[in-house]
C-alpha positions in Angstrom: -13.1 187.7 16.0 -9.8 189.6 16.1 -8.0 186.3 17.0 -9.6 184.5 14.0 -8.4 187.3 11.6 -4.9 187.2 13.1 -4.8 183.4 12.8 -6.0 183.4 9.2 -3.4 186.0 8.2 -0.6 184.0 9.9 -1.8 180.7 8.3 -2.0 182.2 4.8 1.4 183.8 5.1 2.9 180.6 6.3 1.3 178.5 3.5 2.5 181.1 0.9 6.1 181.2 2.1 6.2 177.4 2.3 4.8 177.0 -1.2 7.3 179.6 -2.6 10.3 177.7 -1.0 9.0 174.3 -2.2 8.7 175.7 -5.7 12.3 176.8 -5.6 13.4 173.3 -4.4 11.3 171.7 -7.2 12.9 174.1 -9.8 16.4 173.2 -8.5 15.6 169.4 -8.8 14.4 169.8 -12.3 17.7 171.4 -13.3 18.9 167.8 -13.5 18.8 165.7 -16.6 15.8 163.5 -17.4 15.7 159.9 -16.4 12.8 157.5 -16.6 11.7 156.0 -13.3 8.1 155.3 -14.2 8.5 151.6 -14.9 7.0 148.8 -12.8 4.7 150.9 -10.6 3.7 147.8 -8.6 7.2 147.1 -7.5 7.7 150.8 -6.7 4.7 151.0 -4.5 5.8 147.8 -2.7 9.3 149.2 -2.1 7.8 152.5 -0.8 5.5 150.7 1.6 8.4 148.5 2.8 11.2 151.1 3.1 9.5 154.5 3.5 6.3 153.5 5.4 7.6 150.4 7.1 11.1 151.8 7.8 12.6 148.3 7.4 16.1 149.6 6.8 16.1 151.4 10.2 15.9 148.3 12.3 19.6 147.5 11.8 20.2 150.0 14.5 17.4 149.1 17.0 17.7 152.0 19.5 17.5 154.6 16.8 14.8 152.7 15.0 12.5 152.6 18.0 13.0 156.2 18.9 12.6 157.3 15.3 9.4 155.2 15.0 7.9 157.0 18.0 8.7 160.4 16.4 7.5 159.2 13.0 4.1 157.9 14.2 3.7 160.9 16.5 4.3 163.3 13.7 1.8 161.6 11.4 -1.0 161.0 14.0 -0.7 164.2 16.0 -1.3 166.1 12.8 -4.9 165.1 13.2 -5.0 167.2 16.3 -3.4 170.0 14.3 -6.2 169.8 11.8 -8.7 170.4 14.7 -6.6 173.3 16.0 -6.6 175.0 12.5 -10.4 174.6 12.2 -10.8 176.1 15.7 -8.5 178.9 14.8 -10.4 179.8 11.6 -14.0 179.5 12.9 -13.4 180.4 16.5 -14.6 177.1 17.8 -13.2 174.9 20.6 -12.5 171.2 20.2 -14.7 171.1 17.1 -14.3 167.3 16.7 -15.5 166.4 20.2 -19.2 166.3 19.4 -19.1 164.5 16.0 -16.7 161.8 17.3 -18.3 161.3 20.7 -16.5 158.8 22.9 -13.9 158.2 20.2 -12.7 161.7 20.7 -11.5 160.9 24.2 -9.7 157.8 22.9 -8.0 159.9 20.2 -6.9 162.7 22.6 -5.6 160.1 25.0 -3.6 158.4 22.3 -2.2 161.8 21.1 -1.0 162.5 24.6 0.8 159.2 24.9 2.4 159.7 21.5 3.4 163.3 22.5 5.1 161.9 25.6 7.0 159.3 23.5 8.0 161.9 21.0 9.3 164.1 23.8 11.3 161.3 25.4 12.7 160.2 22.0 13.9 163.7 21.2 15.6 164.0 24.6 17.4 160.6 23.9 18.4 161.8 20.4 19.8 165.1 21.9 21.8 163.0 24.4 23.2 160.7 21.7 24.4 163.8 19.7 25.6 166.1 22.5 26.5 163.9 25.4 27.4 160.4 24.0 28.7 162.1 20.9 28.3 159.1 18.6 31.0 158.9 16.0 28.7 158.9 13.0 27.4 162.3 13.9 30.9 163.8 13.5 33.2 164.2 10.5 34.7 167.0 8.4 31.4 167.7 6.7 29.5 168.0 10.0 30.3 171.7 10.6 28.5 174.0 12.9 25.4 174.3 10.8 24.6 170.6 10.3 25.1 170.0 14.0 23.0 173.0 15.0 20.3 172.1 12.5 19.7 168.7 14.2 19.7 170.3 17.7 17.3 173.0 16.6 14.8 170.5 15.2 14.9 168.3 18.3 14.5 171.3 20.6 11.6 172.6 18.6 9.8 169.3 18.7 10.3 169.1 22.5 8.9 172.6 23.0 5.9 171.8 20.7 5.1 168.6 22.6 5.5 170.4 26.0 3.1 173.2 24.7 0.6 170.6 23.5 0.6 168.8 26.9 0.5 172.0 28.9 -2.4 173.3 26.8 -4.3 170.1 27.5 -3.5 170.2 31.2 -4.9 173.8 31.4 -8.0 172.7 29.3 -8.5 169.7 31.7 -8.6 172.0 34.7 -10.9 174.5 33.0 -13.3 171.8 32.1 -13.4 170.7 35.7 -14.2 174.4 36.7 -16.9 174.6 33.9 -15.3 177.8 32.8 -16.6 179.5 29.7 -16.7 177.4 26.5 -14.4 174.7 27.9 -16.9 171.9 27.7 -16.0 168.4 29.0 -14.3 166.7 26.1 -11.3 164.4 25.7 -9.2 162.1 27.9 -6.0 163.4 29.3 -3.8 160.5 30.7 -0.6 162.5 30.5 -1.5 166.1 30.9 -3.7 165.3 34.0 -0.4 164.3 35.8 1.0 167.8 35.2 -2.2 169.7 35.9 -1.5 170.1 39.6 1.5 172.1 38.7 -0.7 174.8 37.1 -2.4 177.6 39.0 -5.9 177.2 40.3 -7.4 180.4 39.0 -9.6 180.1 35.9 -8.3 183.3 34.3 -4.7 182.3 34.7 -5.5 178.8 33.3 -7.3 180.3 30.3 -4.3 182.5 29.7 -1.9 179.5 29.8 -4.2 177.4 27.6 -4.5 180.2 25.0 -0.8 181.0 25.1 0.2 177.3 24.6 -2.4 177.0 21.8 -0.9 180.0 19.9 2.7 178.8 20.6 1.9 175.3 19.4 0.2 176.2 16.1 2.6 179.1 15.3 5.5 176.8 16.1 4.2 174.2 13.7 3.8 176.7 10.9 7.3 178.1 11.6 8.6 174.5 11.6 6.9 173.9 8.3 8.8 176.9 6.7 12.1 175.8 8.3 11.9 172.4 6.6 13.1 173.6 3.1 16.3 174.9 4.7 16.9 171.8 6.8 17.9 168.2 6.4 14.5 167.4 7.9 13.0 168.1 4.4 13.2 164.3 4.2 9.9 164.3 6.0 8.3 165.3 2.7 10.8 163.8 0.2 11.5 160.4 1.7 8.4 158.7 0.2 8.8 160.0 -3.4 12.5 159.4 -3.3 12.0 155.7 -2.3 9.2 155.3 -4.9 11.7 156.4 -7.6 14.4 154.1 -6.4 16.6 152.4 -9.0 15.1 148.9 -9.5 18.2 147.6 -11.3 20.7 145.4 -9.4 23.0 147.4 -7.2 26.3 148.1 -8.9 24.9 147.9 -12.5 26.4 150.8 -14.4 24.4 152.8 -16.9 25.5 152.9 -20.5 25.7 156.1 -22.4 23.5 155.9 -25.5 26.0 157.8 -27.7 28.9 155.4 -26.8 26.6 152.3 -27.2 25.6 153.5 -30.7 29.3 153.9 -31.7 30.1 150.4 -30.5 27.2 148.9 -32.3 28.1 150.7 -35.5 31.7 149.4 -35.3 30.4 145.8 -34.8 27.7 146.1 -37.4 28.3 148.4 -40.4 24.6 148.3 -41.3 23.5 149.6 -38.0 22.0 153.1 -38.2 22.4 154.8 -34.8 19.8 157.1 -33.4 20.6 160.7 -33.2 21.7 161.5 -29.6 22.8 164.8 -28.2 26.1 164.6 -26.4 26.5 167.4 -23.9 29.2 165.9 -21.7 30.6 162.5 -20.8 29.9 162.0 -17.1 29.3 164.7 -14.5 31.2 167.8 -13.8 28.5 170.0 -12.1 25.1 169.4 -10.6 23.3 170.2 -13.9 24.9 167.1 -15.4 23.3 164.9 -12.8 19.8 163.5 -13.2 16.8 164.9 -11.3 16.7 161.8 -9.2 20.3 162.4 -8.0 19.3 166.0 -7.1 16.2 164.8 -5.3 18.4 162.4 -3.3 20.6 165.4 -2.3 17.6 167.1 -0.8 16.3 163.9 0.8 19.6 163.1 2.7 19.0 163.1 6.5 22.8 163.4 7.3 22.3 160.4 9.6 25.8 159.1 8.7 24.8 155.5 8.2 26.5 155.5 4.8 29.7 156.9 6.0 29.8 154.7 9.1 29.9 151.5 6.9 32.1 152.9 4.1 35.4 150.9 4.1 37.3 153.8 2.6 36.2 156.1 5.4 36.7 153.5 8.1 40.3 153.0 6.9 41.1 156.8 7.1 40.5 157.8 3.5 39.0 161.2 2.7 35.8 159.8 1.2 32.5 160.3 3.1 29.4 159.3 1.2 27.4 161.6 3.4 29.7 164.5 2.3 29.0 163.6 -1.3 25.3 164.2 -0.8 25.7 167.3 1.3 28.1 168.8 -1.2 25.7 168.1 -4.0 22.9 169.8 -2.1 25.0 172.8 -1.2 26.2 173.2 -4.8 22.7 172.9 -6.1 21.4 175.5 -3.6 24.2 177.8 -4.8 23.2 177.3 -8.4 19.6 178.0 -7.5 20.5 181.2 -5.7 22.5 182.3 -8.7 19.5 181.8 -10.9 17.3 183.8 -8.5 19.9 186.7 -8.5 21.3 186.7 -12.0 19.1 184.6 -14.3 19.4 181.1 -15.6 22.3 181.8 -17.9 24.7 183.0 -15.2 27.8 181.0 -14.5 30.0 181.4 -11.5 33.0 179.5 -12.7 32.5 176.9 -10.0 31.7 173.2 -10.4 30.8 170.3 -8.1 34.1 168.6 -9.1 37.1 170.2 -7.5 35.2 173.2 -5.8 33.2 170.8 -3.6 34.2 167.2 -4.2 37.9 166.4 -4.6 39.4 163.8 -6.9 41.0 162.1 -4.0 37.5 161.5 -2.6 36.3 160.0 -5.9 39.1 157.6 -6.3 39.0 156.4 -2.7 35.6 154.8 -3.4 35.7 150.9 -3.8 32.2 150.9 -5.4 31.2 148.2 -2.9 27.6 149.7 -2.5 27.8 149.5 1.3 26.5 153.2 1.4 23.6 152.4 -0.9 22.6 149.4 1.2 22.8 151.3 4.5 20.7 154.3 3.5 17.3 154.2 5.1 15.7 156.1 2.2 17.5 154.4 -0.7 19.9 157.3 -1.6 22.7 156.3 -4.0 25.9 158.3 -3.5 27.8 155.8 -5.6 26.0 156.9 -8.7 27.2 160.4 -8.3 30.8 159.2 -7.6 30.9 156.9 -10.7 29.5 159.5 -13.0 32.1 162.1 -11.8 34.8 159.5 -12.4 33.4 158.9 -15.9 33.9 162.6 -16.6 37.5 162.6 -15.3 38.3 159.6 -17.4 36.4 160.3 -20.6 36.6 164.1 -20.8 39.9 164.9 -19.1 41.8 161.6 -19.5 43.1 162.0 -16.0 42.6 158.6 -14.5 45.2 157.3 -12.0 48.3 155.7 -13.4 47.1 152.2 -12.4 43.9 152.6 -14.3 45.7 154.0 -17.4 47.9 150.9 -17.4 44.8 148.7 -17.2 43.2 150.6 -20.1 46.3 150.2 -22.2 46.5 146.5 -21.4 42.8 146.0 -22.4 43.3 147.9 -25.6 46.5 146.0 -26.6 46.0 142.6 -25.0 42.2 142.3 -24.5 42.6 141.8 -20.8 43.6 144.0 -17.7 47.0 142.3 -17.5 50.2 143.1 -19.4 50.5 139.6 -20.9 49.6 139.0 -24.6 46.7 136.8 -25.5 49.1 134.1 -26.7 50.7 133.9 -23.3 47.5 134.0 -21.3 47.4 130.3 -20.4 51.1 129.8 -19.8 50.4 129.4 -16.1 48.5 126.2 -16.8 51.3 124.5 -18.7 53.2 121.7 -16.9 56.9 121.9 -16.4 
C-alpha cells in the first residue's frame, strides 16, 4: 500500500510538471503572429501520414533511417507495456493484462522484448556515430557543449531504460519458474531469458532486482517525459502537428504583405478601396514578428543537421547554417518566454533575433535554393525565417547589399534588373 501511495505521488508530480512546462512552450509558440494553416485538411492528413508517420524523408540516409525506425516503433509500442506498469503501480497488481489477453499477452511481451533489444542496439550505434565516427553533420559552430550533451543524454537514458526493462523481465522470468509470491506464469521472454542465468538464484534477491528495475524503469520514463521540453527530443510530440501544418504552397513561393499589395492595387486602380490592415513591421526583426508556425518549427527541430549538410552556402564555407537559424530562433524564443515569466509580458531586454543571434552575413549567404527545406525530415522551413528577416533589412532599414541596391535602382528606372534602358533592351539581337 505504501508503494502504491508513493507511486501515485510521483506520477501526479510528474504529470503536473510536464503539463506546466508544455503550457509554457504553448504560450511561447502563440507569441507568434497568426497564420492560417487550416485549409485542405485531406492533403494535410495525407502529408502527415506520409512524412511524420511513414518517415519517408528519412530513407535518403538508409542507416540512420533503419536505426531511427527501430527507436520510433519501439517508443510507440513499448508504451503499451508502460500503460500496464502504471496500472500495476496504482492498483498494486502485477501484469494486470496477462489474464484478459491470454495467449496474446505472451506474444506482446515477446515482441516488446525484441523491440527493446533493437532500440538498445540502435542507441549504441547512434552513440558511436556521434562520439567515435564523429560524423561531420553533428558538428558546427552551433553544436556547442549542450546540444552535443543533450543527444548523448537521451541515447544513454534510452539504453538504461531498455536494460532495466529486460533485466526486470529476466528476474520476473526466474521468479515465475520458482512460483514465488504473486509472480504467476505470464508472458514470453525470448531476450530476457538469455540474460536470466546472469542473475542470482535466490528468490529474495530476484524479487529485489525485479522491483528495483521496475521502479527505475517507470521513474526513468517519467523523468524523461519532463526532460523533453528542455531537449531537442521535444520533436517526439511536435513532429506530427508540425508536419500537419506544413506549407502546402510550392516551395520558394514568397508571401505577399497585404498592406503592400493593397497599395499596389490602389496605384493600378484608383477605384480600388483597400481593406484596413494594421502594419506593425515589414518583415522580421525578433521572434514575435514570426508566425506561430515558425516558432513551432523552432521547437520541433531535431538538430539532425540534414539541412546544413546540403546547404550550398555552408558547404562552400559560408557562415550560414540552416540548423543554427532554427536553434537561434528557439533560444531567443526561450529567452523571451523566461523574461515574461520573470518581468511580465511588456518587458523588453533590448535584444533581437537579428544581430544578437543571427548575423546579417548569415542572411545574405543564403541562395534561397530550398535544399534545407527539402532535406528536413519533419518539414521545417528555415528559408522562411531567412527571407522574412531579409525583408526587414531591406524594407525597414534600407540596408541591402550594394549589388541588390543597384538592381533595385535598375528595376525602378529601367523596368529590368540590368542597367540598360528599355529602348536598348534588344540591341543584342540586332545584326551587324
